[in-house]
SERO-4910 file (N, C-alpha, C, O; in steps of 0.05 Angstrom, whole numbers):
BEGIN
 pado doro    nc1    nc2    nc3   cac1   cac2   cac3    cc1    cc2    cc3    oc1    oc2    oc3
  Met    A   -317     42   -614   -309     67   -599   -313     94   -611   -307     98   -634
  Gly    A   -320    107   -601   -322    133   -612   -287    146   -622   -264    138   -617
  Tyr    A   -297    167   -637   -271    178   -642   -260    199   -617   -236    203   -615
  Thr    A   -279    214   -599   -267    234   -582   -259    209   -559   -243    219   -543
  His    A   -266    177   -551   -253    157   -528   -229    156   -550   -207    165   -542
  Ala    A   -230    147   -571   -211    138   -582   -178    170   -585   -155    174   -592
  Ser    A   -192    178   -579   -171    203   -584   -154    211   -554   -130    217   -552
  Gln    A   -181    207   -525   -176    206   -497   -155    178   -487   -142    178   -466
  Leu    A   -155    159   -504   -145    135   -490   -112    135   -513    -92    121   -508
  Asp    A   -115    151   -534    -85    163   -542    -73    172   -534    -49    164   -535
  Ala    A    -82    198   -519    -67    212   -498    -59    204   -470    -38    211   -460
  Leu    A    -75    190   -460    -73    161   -446    -45    151   -450    -25    160   -439
  Asn    A    -45    137   -463    -25    111   -472      9    138   -482     32    138   -473
  Gln    A     -1    151   -496     23    168   -493     46    185   -472     70    188   -471
  Asn    A     17    193   -453     23    203   -427     42    179   -406     63    186   -396
  Ile    A     34    153   -403     53    132   -401     76    132   -422     97    137   -411
  Ala    A     78    129   -446    100    125   -459    127    156   -449    152    155   -449
  Asp    A    115    173   -443    132    203   -441    144    196   -406    167    201   -399
  Leu    A    125    184   -388    140    174   -364    158    163   -368    176    169   -352
  Asp    A    167    133   -394    188    121   -396    199    111   -368    222    118   -363
  Gly    A    187     97   -352    191     84   -328    205    116   -306    227    118   -295
  Arg    A    185    133   -305    209    155   -294    188    151   -271    181    172   -260
  Ile    A    175    126   -260    159    127   -238    175    110   -212    197    101   -216
  Asn    A    159    108   -185    167    103   -164    149     75   -154    125     80   -150
  Val    A    155     57   -150    142     36   -145    138     17   -118    155      0   -120
  Ser    A    126     14   -101    131     -8    -77    115    -27    -71     91    -27    -71
  Phe    A    131    -44    -65    115    -73    -59     99    -79    -29    110    -75     -8
  Glu    A     74    -87    -32     66    -96      6     71   -134      4     62   -149    -14
  Phe    A     87   -142     25     77   -177     25     62   -180     54     60   -159     68
  Phe    A     49   -207     65     47   -214     85     53   -233     90     52   -253     75
  Pro    A     66   -233    124     80   -260    128     59   -288    116     35   -290    111
  Pro    A     87   -308    113     69   -333    106     61   -351    132     68   -346    155
  Ser    A     45   -374    122     28   -384    144     31   -420    138     18   -438    149
  Ser    A     51   -421    120     62   -448    109     77   -452     96     78   -431     85
  Glu    A     97   -470     85    124   -474     77    113   -467     48    128   -456     31
  Lys    A     85   -474     41     86   -475      7     88   -433      3    105   -422    -11
  Met    A     70   -420     17     61   -398     22     89   -379     20     91   -360      4
  Glu    A    111   -391     40    137   -382     37    145   -371     16    152   -349      7
  Glu    A    140   -403     11    158   -405    -15    150   -385    -41    166   -372    -54
  Thr    A    123   -387    -45    100   -371    -63    122   -332    -54    135   -316    -66
  Leu    A    114   -336    -31    131   -307    -23    154   -308    -30    155   -293    -50
  Trp    A    174   -318    -26    207   -316    -24    200   -303    -65    199   -281    -76
  Asn    A    197   -331    -73    199   -326   -109    172   -296   -125    170   -285   -147
  Ser    A    156   -294   -100    151   -259   -117    175   -238   -112    184   -223   -129
  Ile    A    183   -240    -86    204   -225    -81    228   -217    -92    237   -195    -96
  His    A    241   -249    -99    257   -237   -114    253   -237   -144    273   -236   -157
  Arg    A    228   -238   -157    216   -229   -189    214   -204   -182    220   -188   -200
  Leu    A    206   -195   -160    197   -168   -163    222   -149   -157    223   -126   -166
  Lys    A    239   -158   -142    261   -142   -132    283   -128   -156    299   -110   -151
  Thr    A    278   -144   -184    293   -137   -207    268   -116   -231    270   -110   -255
  Leu    A    246   -108   -208    242    -71   -213    251    -47   -205    247    -24   -213
  Lys    A    271    -63   -180    288    -38   -172    260    -22   -151    253      2   -152
  Pro    A    249    -40   -137    226    -15   -123    234      6    -99    246     -5    -82
  Lys    A    231     26    -96    227     38    -81    232     30    -40    248     38    -23
  Phe    A    214     15    -40    218      0    -18    201    -24    -14    184    -24    -32
  Val    A    198    -43      0    171    -68      9    173    -68     20    195    -64     29
  Ser    A    141    -75     42    131    -67     69    131    -97     62    130   -110     41
  Val    A    132   -105     96    114   -127    107     89   -120    134     90   -108    155
  Thr    A     67   -136    120     51   -132    144     56   -138    176     78   -145    185
  Tyr    A     39   -136    189     49   -142    217     24   -145    235     11   -126    243
  Gly    A     18   -178    242    -11   -179    260    -10   -176    275      4   -156    278
  Ala    A    -18   -186    296    -34   -175    320    -25   -197    344    -24   -196    368
  Asn    A    -20   -213    329     -3   -238    351     22   -247    355     31   -249    332
  Ser    A     38   -253    369     67   -255    368     76   -255    355     91   -237    346
  Gly    A     71   -288    343     77   -308    320     81   -290    297    105   -288    292
  Glu    A     68   -277    283     53   -261    264     88   -237    272    109   -236    260
  Arg    A     82   -228    288    100   -207    294    128   -218    291    143   -204    277
  Asp    A    137   -236    300    162   -251    301    164   -254    273    185   -244    267
  Arg    A    151   -264    249    147   -272    228    166   -246    208    186   -247    194
  Thr    A    142   -221    218    152   -204    213    185   -199    215    204   -205    200
  His    A    185   -192    228    215   -181    248    231   -205    237    254   -203    247
  Ser    A    231   -226    223    253   -248    213    250   -238    183    271   -233    171
  Ile    A    225   -235    170    230   -232    139    233   -213    133    238   -210    109
  Ile    A    232   -190    153    245   -157    135    276   -166    141    290   -170    121
  Lys    A    285   -170    161    308   -174    158    331   -199    132    354   -200    122
  Glu    A    307   -214    132    316   -235    116    326   -216     76    343   -215     58
  Ile    A    297   -203     87    295   -188     56    312   -176     41    314   -174     17
  Lys    A    333   -163     70    344   -139     76    382   -148     68    400   -133     61
  Glu    A    379   -179     74    398   -188     77    404   -202     50    426   -204     39
  Gln    A    383   -212     41    384   -222      5    379   -212    -26    380   -219    -49
  Thr    A    371   -191     -9    365   -172    -35    386   -152    -36    402   -147    -53
  Gly    A    380   -141    -10    394   -104     -4    361    -87     -9    361    -64     -3
  Leu    A    339    -97    -18    329    -68    -16    319    -70     12    319    -87     29
  Glu    A    308    -36     11    302    -31     27    265    -32     46    246    -17     48
  Ala    A    272    -56     56    247    -59     75    238    -54     98    252    -57    119
  Ala    A    205    -42     97    195    -26    121    179    -51    119    165    -59    101
  Pro    A    187    -67    151    167    -65    169    141    -55    170    139    -32    160
  His    A    119    -65    180     97    -50    188     97    -49    225    107    -69    235
  Leu    A     90    -35    237     91    -40    264     64    -21    279     56      3    279
  Thr    A     57    -45    291     29    -25    310     37    -28    339     53    -43    350
  Cys    A     20     -3    351     16     -3    375     -1     -4    397      4      4    420
  Ile    A    -27    -17    386    -52    -31    393    -43    -42    416    -53    -37    438
  Asp    A    -15    -67    410    -15    -90    421      7    -98    433     15   -119    442
  Ala    A     18    -73    430     51    -68    450     58    -48    468     45    -28    463
  Ser    A     78    -43    492     66    -24    515     97     -4    491    108     -9    469
  Arg    A    101     18    512    121     32    491    143     20    498    160     12    482
  Asp    A    145     18    523    179      2    524    189    -22    508    212    -28    503
  Glu    A    162    -37    501    175    -64    477    173    -43    447    191    -43    432
  Leu    A    153    -30    443    158     -8    411    185      0    411    199     -5    392
  Arg    A    195     12    432    216     25    435    245      8    436    266     18    428
  Ala    A    242    -21    449    255    -41    442    264    -53    410    286    -57    400
  Ile    A    230    -56    398    231    -64    370    252    -38    355    276    -42    349
  Ala    A    241    -20    352    252      4    340    282      2    340    294      2    319
  Arg    A    296     -2    370    328    -12    373    337    -22    354    355    -15    339
  Asp    A    314    -56    354    329    -76    346    334    -79    309    352    -89    297
  Tyr    A    309    -65    297    316    -52    275    333    -36    262    345    -42    241
  Trp    A    335     -4    281    352      3    278    385    -11    277    402     -5    260
  Ala    A    388    -25    293    416    -46    297    411    -58    273    430    -56    258
  Asn    A    396    -67    266    402    -89    238    395    -62    219    384    -71    199
  Gly    A    396    -45    217    399    -29    187    369    -21    175    367    -10    153
  Ile    A    351    -26    189    321    -28    185    318     13    183    325     24    204
  Arg    A    310     30    165    307     57    166    278     62    162    269     84    168
  His    A    263     45    152    239     56    151    219     45    160    217     20    155
  Ile    A    203     55    171    182     32    179    149     41    178    146     66    179
  Val    A    129     29    177    108     39    167     89     36    197     85     14    208
  Ala    A     79     60    207     79     63    228     46     65    227     37     80    209
  Leu    A     21     47    250      4     47    251     -7     31    270      4     12    281
  Arg    A    -37     41    277    -55     38    303    -58      3    306    -55    -10    327
  Gly    A    -61     -2    294    -74    -25    291   -113    -25    294   -130     -7    296
  Asp    A   -113    -59    290   -142    -64    301   -154    -71    319   -148    -90    333
  Leu    A   -168    -62    323   -178    -60    361   -184    -92    363   -190   -108    346
  Pro    A   -179    -96    393   -184   -129    402   -224   -123    410   -239   -141    414
  Glu    A   -230    -98    410   -267   -102    413   -273    -77    404   -256    -60    409
  Ala    A   -289    -72    395   -303    -55    388   -310    -40    409   -322    -48    429
  Gly    A   -303    -16    404   -310     14    428   -291     14    441   -287     35    453
  Val    A   -273     -5    444   -247      0    457   -234     22    458   -234     34    436
  Lys    A   -218     37    482   -198     72    470   -176     58    477   -171     46    498
  Pro    A   -159     62    452   -127     51    456   -112     74    468   -113     99    463
  Asp    A    -99     59    484    -73     75    502    -49     91    477    -32    109    481
  Met    A    -52     81    458    -34    101    440    -47    102    406    -58     86    391
  Tyr    A    -40    130    403    -53    128    368    -31    122    348     -9    114    357
  Ala    A    -35    125    318    -16    119    300      9    140    305     33    135    307
  Ser    A     -5    168    307     22    190    311     28    185    343     48    193    354
  Asp    A     10    173    354     34    170    384     61    155    369     83    159    379
  Leu    A     58    139    349     74    112    351     95    132    336    118    132    344
  Val    A     89    145    319    106    156    301    119    181    319    135    195    306
  Ala    A    117    188    339    129    211    344    156    196    363    180    203    362
  Leu    A    142    172    384    156    153    399    191    137    374    215    137    375
  Leu    A    178    130    362    194    117    337    221    153    326    245    156    319
  Lys    A    209    164    329    220    199    318    241    199    343    265    202    338
  Glu    A    231    197    369    254    197    387    264    177    402    268    182    425
  Glu    A    269    155    392    296    140    383    308    141    369    331    141    379
  His    A    307    143    336    327    144    305    304    166    291    280    169    294
  Asp    A    322    176    276    314    192    260    299    170    234    306    176    211
  Phe    A    284    151    236    267    128    215    262    148    200    268    171    207
  Asp    A    244    144    166    225    145    147    209    133    152    208    108    149
  Ile    A    181    156    166    167    135    163    138    139    150    129    162    148
  Ser    A    122    111    139    106    116    128     84    113    143     89    101    165
  Val    A     54    123    139     33    117    149     13    121    141     12    142    128
  Ala    A    -17    104    144    -40    103    130    -53    124    121    -44    145    132
  Ala    A    -74    129    103    -89    145     92   -116    124     80   -114    102     68
  Tyr    A   -138    139     87   -159    126     69   -172    149     58   -183    166     73
  Pro    A   -174    153     33   -195    172     11   -225    167     20   -240    187     17
  Glu    A   -240    140     33   -265    146     32   -266    144     58   -287    134     63
  Val    A   -253    148     78   -253    157    105   -250    126    123   -262    106    114
  His    A   -239    124    143   -236    112    162   -262     90    171   -282    101    181
  Pro    A   -260     67    169   -290     48    175   -294     68    209   -316     76    214
  Glu    A   -280     72    220   -275     80    247   -283    104    266   -289    108    289
  Ala    A   -277    124    235   -273    153    242   -301    157    242   -318    145    229
  Ser    A   -305    185    265   -331    199    265   -340    210    240   -362    205    230
  Ser    A   -319    226    228   -323    237    203   -306    237    180   -286    224    184
  Ala    A   -306    249    154   -283    244    137   -265    268    142   -242    268    132
  Gln    A   -278    297    164   -265    314    171   -237    299    193   -213    305    194
  Ala    A   -253    279    208   -245    278    234   -223    254    238   -209    251    258
  Asp    A   -224    233    204   -208    232    196   -177    239    180   -155    228    180
  Leu    A   -188    262    168   -161    272    153   -149    300    188   -126    304    195
  Leu    A   -160    306    193   -142    324    212   -130    294    226   -108    302    235
  Asn    A   -132    274    231   -121    241    251    -86    242    236    -63    242    245
  Leu    A    -97    242    213    -71    245    188    -50    266    188    -25    265    190
  Lys    A    -63    283    185    -47    316    200    -38    306    218    -13    303    216
  Arg    A    -48    296    243    -24    297    266     -1    279    249     19    291    244
  Lys    A     -4    254    242     12    242    246     35    249    218     57    238    214
  Ile    A     26    263    206     49    275    193     57    291    208     82    290    206
  Asp    A     51    307    227     65    326    239     86    322    255    107    335    258
  Ala    A     75    296    268     95    278    288    113    272    271    133    268    285
  Gly    A    121    268    244    142    265    230    137    246    217    158    244    203
  Ala    A    120    227    209    114    216    182    116    228    151    100    245    143
  Ser    A    138    217    133    152    220    119    125    226     92    124    248     80
  Arg    A    110    208     87     92    203     67     58    186     80     56    177    102
  Ala    A     43    186     67     20    169     72     23    153     51     34    160     30
  Ile    A     12    127     55     10    107     34    -27    103     44    -38    102     67
  Thr    A    -40    100     15    -69     95     20    -76     73     17    -62     56      6
  Gln    A   -102     69     29   -118     42     38   -125     49      1   -125     71    -11
  Phe    A   -131     17    -10   -124     13    -41   -162     25    -43   -178     24    -24
  Phe    A   -165     33    -66   -196     40    -71   -192     42   -108   -173     47   -123
  Phe    A   -231     34   -110   -221     46   -145   -239     59   -157   -254     56   -176
  Asp    A   -235     80   -136   -259    105   -148   -230    125   -155   -215    133   -137
  Ile    A   -226    132   -186   -194    155   -175   -205    177   -169   -191    192   -156
  Glu    A   -237    189   -179   -243    214   -162   -236    211   -134   -224    231   -126
  Ser    A   -240    191   -113   -238    200    -91   -223    196    -80   -228    193    -56
  Tyr    A   -196    194    -89   -172    199    -88   -162    222    -89   -150    234    -72
  Leu    A   -167    229   -113   -165    263   -132   -180    282   -113   -171    305   -112
  Arg    A   -202    277    -98   -210    291    -82   -197    287    -55   -186    308    -50
  Phe    A   -194    272    -40   -162    266    -16   -146    281    -20   -137    297     -3
  Arg    A   -138    279    -43   -110    293    -43   -110    325    -45    -91    340    -39
  Asp    A   -130    331    -52   -139    356    -56   -141    371    -29   -133    393    -23
  Arg    A   -156    354    -17   -167    361     14   -149    360     37   -150    371     58
  Cys    A   -132    342     26    -96    341     41    -88    369     45    -81    381     65
  Val    A    -91    380     18    -62    410      4    -78    427     31    -68    437     51
  Ala    A   -104    426     23   -118    444     37   -116    447     67   -118    469     78
  Ala    A   -113    425     79   -114    418    117    -83    419    111    -68    403    123
  Gly    A    -71    439     92    -29    435    106    -17    413     99      6    414     91
  Ile    A    -27    394    100    -15    363     86      7    364     69      8    351     48
  Glu    A     25    380     78     51    366     52     61    349     31     69    347      8
  Ala    A     57    335     54     73    303     56     61    285     28     37    291     24
  Glu    A     72    267     11     63    259    -11     32    230     -1     32    213     16
  Ile    A     18    234    -15     -4    213    -11      4    189    -39     -9    190    -60
  Val    A     18    177    -36     19    157    -43     -9    133    -54    -18    116    -38
  Pro    A    -17    134    -79    -35    120    -77    -34     83    -70    -12     73    -76
  Gly    A    -47     72    -64    -47     40    -61    -63     29    -83    -86     35    -88
  Ile    A    -48     13    -93    -58      3   -118    -61    -32   -111    -42    -46   -104
  Leu    A    -97    -45   -115    -89    -68   -110   -105    -80   -142   -126    -74   -153
  Pro    A    -91    -94   -146    -94   -106   -181   -113   -128   -162   -109   -135   -139
  Val    A   -137   -137   -184   -163   -146   -172   -159   -169   -189   -154   -162   -212
  Ser    A   -158   -199   -186   -159   -229   -198   -184   -240   -180   -202   -251   -193
  Asn    A   -187   -238   -159   -213   -247   -146   -226   -223   -134   -220   -205   -118
  Met    A   -249   -232   -151   -272   -206   -140   -286   -208   -120   -299   -188   -110
  Lys    A   -287   -238   -109   -308   -239    -77   -277   -241    -56   -281   -241    -32
  Gln    A   -261   -242    -62   -239   -240    -40   -233   -210    -37   -229   -199    -16
  Ala    A   -235   -197    -66   -240   -166    -65   -256   -153    -43   -250   -143    -21
  Lys    A   -279   -157    -57   -302   -145    -55   -309   -151    -11   -322   -135      3
  Arg    A   -293   -185      1   -291   -176     29   -274   -162     37   -277   -155     60
  Phe    A   -247   -149     21   -234   -127     32   -244   -102     41   -238    -87     60
  Ala    A   -262   -101     19   -266    -74     17   -293    -72     31   -303    -50     33
  Asp    A   -304    -92     38   -326    -80     58   -324    -83     79   -344    -80     93
  Ala    A   -300    -92     91   -295    -87    117   -270    -63    116   -256    -59    136
  Asn    A   -268    -48     92   -248    -23    102   -257      1     85   -241     13     72
  Asn    A   -292      9     86   -312     31     71   -298     30     39   -308     47     24
  Val    A   -286     21     32   -280     15      2   -309     17    -15   -327      2     -9
  Lys    A   -311     33    -34   -332     31    -57   -318     17    -79   -297     24    -90
  Ile    A   -335     -6    -86   -330    -18   -116   -347    -10   -135   -370    -15   -127
  Pro    A   -348      2   -160   -363     11   -183   -384    -17   -188   -382    -41   -183
  Ala    A   -401     -1   -197   -423    -26   -209   -412    -36   -242   -422    -53   -257
  Trp    A   -397    -25   -243   -402    -33   -270   -369    -47   -271   -362    -55   -294
  Met    A   -346    -52   -245   -335    -69   -236   -337    -91   -240   -331   -108   -256
  Leu    A   -355    -87   -206   -370   -121   -210   -386   -136   -223   -391   -159   -215
  Lys    A   -397   -122   -248   -412   -133   -274   -394   -150   -290   -401   -169   -305
  Gln    A   -364   -140   -284   -337   -150   -310   -328   -172   -292   -311   -186   -302
  Tyr    A   -334   -177   -271   -318   -210   -256   -349   -226   -262   -355   -249   -256
  Glu    A   -359   -214   -270   -390   -232   -271   -394   -261   -282   -395   -256   -306
  Gly    A   -396   -287   -280   -392   -307   -295   -363   -314   -292   -366   -336   -303
  Leu    A   -337   -314   -287   -313   -310   -291   -300   -324   -265   -276   -324   -260
  Asp    A   -321   -337   -246   -317   -345   -219   -291   -374   -230   -270   -373   -216
  Asp    A   -291   -392   -249   -278   -417   -259   -255   -403   -280   -243   -420   -293
  Asp    A   -249   -382   -283   -237   -370   -306   -216   -346   -305   -218   -324   -316
  Leu    A   -193   -355   -285   -175   -344   -268   -162   -320   -298   -158   -296   -302
  Leu    A   -160   -335   -308   -142   -316   -332   -153   -292   -345   -140   -272   -351
  Ser    A   -178   -298   -349   -202   -286   -353   -198   -258   -328   -197   -234   -332
  Arg    A   -197   -271   -306   -200   -247   -279   -171   -227   -288   -170   -203   -295
  Gln    A   -153   -246   -285   -130   -230   -282   -132   -206   -314   -129   -183   -306
  Met    A   -133   -206   -331   -132   -190   -343   -150   -170   -348   -143   -153   -364
  Val    A   -174   -169   -335   -196   -154   -327   -177   -138   -312   -165   -118   -321
  Gly    A   -174   -146   -292   -158   -140   -270   -135   -117   -266   -132   -100   -248
  Ala    A   -122   -123   -291   -102   -115   -303   -102    -92   -315    -88    -72   -309
  Ser    A   -116    -92   -330   -132    -68   -358   -145    -57   -339   -135    -34   -341
  Asn    A   -167    -55   -315   -169    -34   -290   -158    -22   -276   -167      0   -268
  Ala    A   -126    -34   -268   -101    -25   -254    -95     -2   -270    -93     21   -262
  Ile    A    -90    -12   -297    -71     -2   -321    -88     22   -316    -83     37   -297
  Asp    A   -112     28   -336   -123     51   -338   -125     67   -314   -122     91   -318
  Met    A   -132     60   -283   -122     81   -260    -98     87   -263    -99    110   -274
  Ile    A    -73     80   -259    -50     91   -261    -48    111   -295    -37    132   -300
  Arg    A    -63     93   -310    -47    121   -327    -56    150   -333    -50    169   -347
  Val    A    -85    141   -305    -95    175   -302    -94    187   -285   -105    209   -286
  Leu    A    -82    181   -265    -58    183   -236    -44    196   -248    -42    220   -244
  Ser    A    -30    180   -271     -2    192   -273     -7    209   -287     13    225   -286
  Arg    A    -25    219   -303    -28    243   -319    -33    265   -294    -25    287   -302
  Glu    A    -47    266   -262    -61    281   -252    -33    289   -237    -33    309   -221
  Gly    A    -12    275   -242     21    277   -229     35    267   -208     53    277   -194
  Val    A     18    230   -209     25    220   -192     47    210   -202     47    210   -227
  Lys    A     76    197   -187     97    184   -190     95    160   -180     97    140   -194
  Asp    A     93    160   -158     89    137   -134     66    116   -127     45    119   -114
  Phe    A     75     95   -140     49     75   -134     62     53   -113     84     43   -111
  His    A     35     49    -94     49     23    -74     26      0    -88      3      8    -91
  Phe    A     33    -21    -93     29    -47    -99     11    -68    -75     27    -82    -63
  Tyr    A    -15    -73    -66    -17    -98    -50    -19   -122    -67    -38   -129    -80
  Thr    A      4   -133    -64      7   -156    -79     -1   -186    -68      6   -206    -81
  Leu    A    -11   -187    -51    -13   -203    -38     -4   -231    -42    -14   -254    -42
  Asn    A     15   -222    -44     48   -240    -48     56   -260    -71     71   -279    -75
  Arg    A     37   -244    -85     33   -260   -113     49   -239   -136     39   -217   -134
  Ala    A     70   -241   -158     88   -228   -172     70   -223   -206     67   -202   -218
  Glu    A     62   -246   -212     48   -245   -235     29   -214   -243     37   -199   -261
  Met    A     13   -209   -233     11   -189   -243     20   -158   -247     22   -142   -266
  Thr    A     26   -160   -216     44   -133   -209     69   -133   -236     65   -115   -252
  Tyr    A     81   -141   -238    107   -149   -256     91   -140   -280    103   -123   -294
  Ala    A     65   -148   -288     60   -138   -318     50   -120   -317     43   -110   -339
  Leu    A     44   -108   -293     36    -76   -292     62    -62   -294     68    -52   -316
  Cys    A     73    -62   -282     93    -46   -276    105    -48   -298    113    -26   -306
  His    A    110    -73   -316    128    -79   -345    118    -56   -361    132    -40   -373
  Thr    A     91    -56   -360     71    -36   -376     76    -10   -375     78      9   -391
  Leu    A     78    -13   -357     87     24   -342    111     41   -347    114     65   -342
  Gly    A    131     19   -362    153     27   -373    171     28   -339    188     46   -336
  Val    A    167     10   -320    184      5   -308    215    -30   -315    210    -54   -312
  Arg    A    230    -24   -320    246    -44   -333    266    -60   -307    271    -46   -288
  Glu    A    276    -84   -308    291    -97   -303    318    -88   -299    333    -93   -279
  Asn    A    323    -75   -322    350    -59   -318    354    -19   -330    368     -6   -345
  Gln    A    336    -16   -315    330     14   -324    357     31   -304    359     56   -306
***
């Protein structure tokens, strides 16, 4: 290792030490589809709750069964842990009256934070009746929810251009959203450039980076291909030959995520949203390394 690289690494490590845990973390989970997956989910929630996350979110599927599971899990998280639980809510598969009823039910049950999304289109080329900005406005009409929305540093796959995607984000913020949580990314510069473009467009809300610690590159590549996320060639190479070596894949994934967070924290980022895939191990280790402690 050259002297210059070592000095840069020391500077980044000192940057993390200076944070002394003064960052906010949040975690995303998805509804389990089996009894075993439900056990894994709750083990993860109880492990990660000790880190006092700013909030935890639960994704929302396009069918009524998964939607019902989201509603149930959100209420259980709040009741069992006292954490701020933020359900994902999509508008592509529900009427305005149904959305209002869901919003009122959440408010009545003490849920104050919602992640508002358009949702996946049932067929390509179909024009939806509502967009996420419409959902944000509807929720704000019902109650003064704290609303998070999605952002795409590498551009939404369906967007006609990067500028159109940026203007769509601005509409969501202008409608009343408090923050944007990004799609996961591996190119730090793409996030930093996107953040700069948001500022230039008059978007003052926080742009929270979404972090995906990768232990399974094949799975991550499927996610990335579906969401227009670039995986650097050097990163793909790191996982070659590790298909049957979970521990090494976890170590590589944790190391990469820590490096990303070090750089982002140096650039002024204080909030990080972790896509846990319902597993606590890597996320817990990362947060511990960042100085997020159980008894802080």
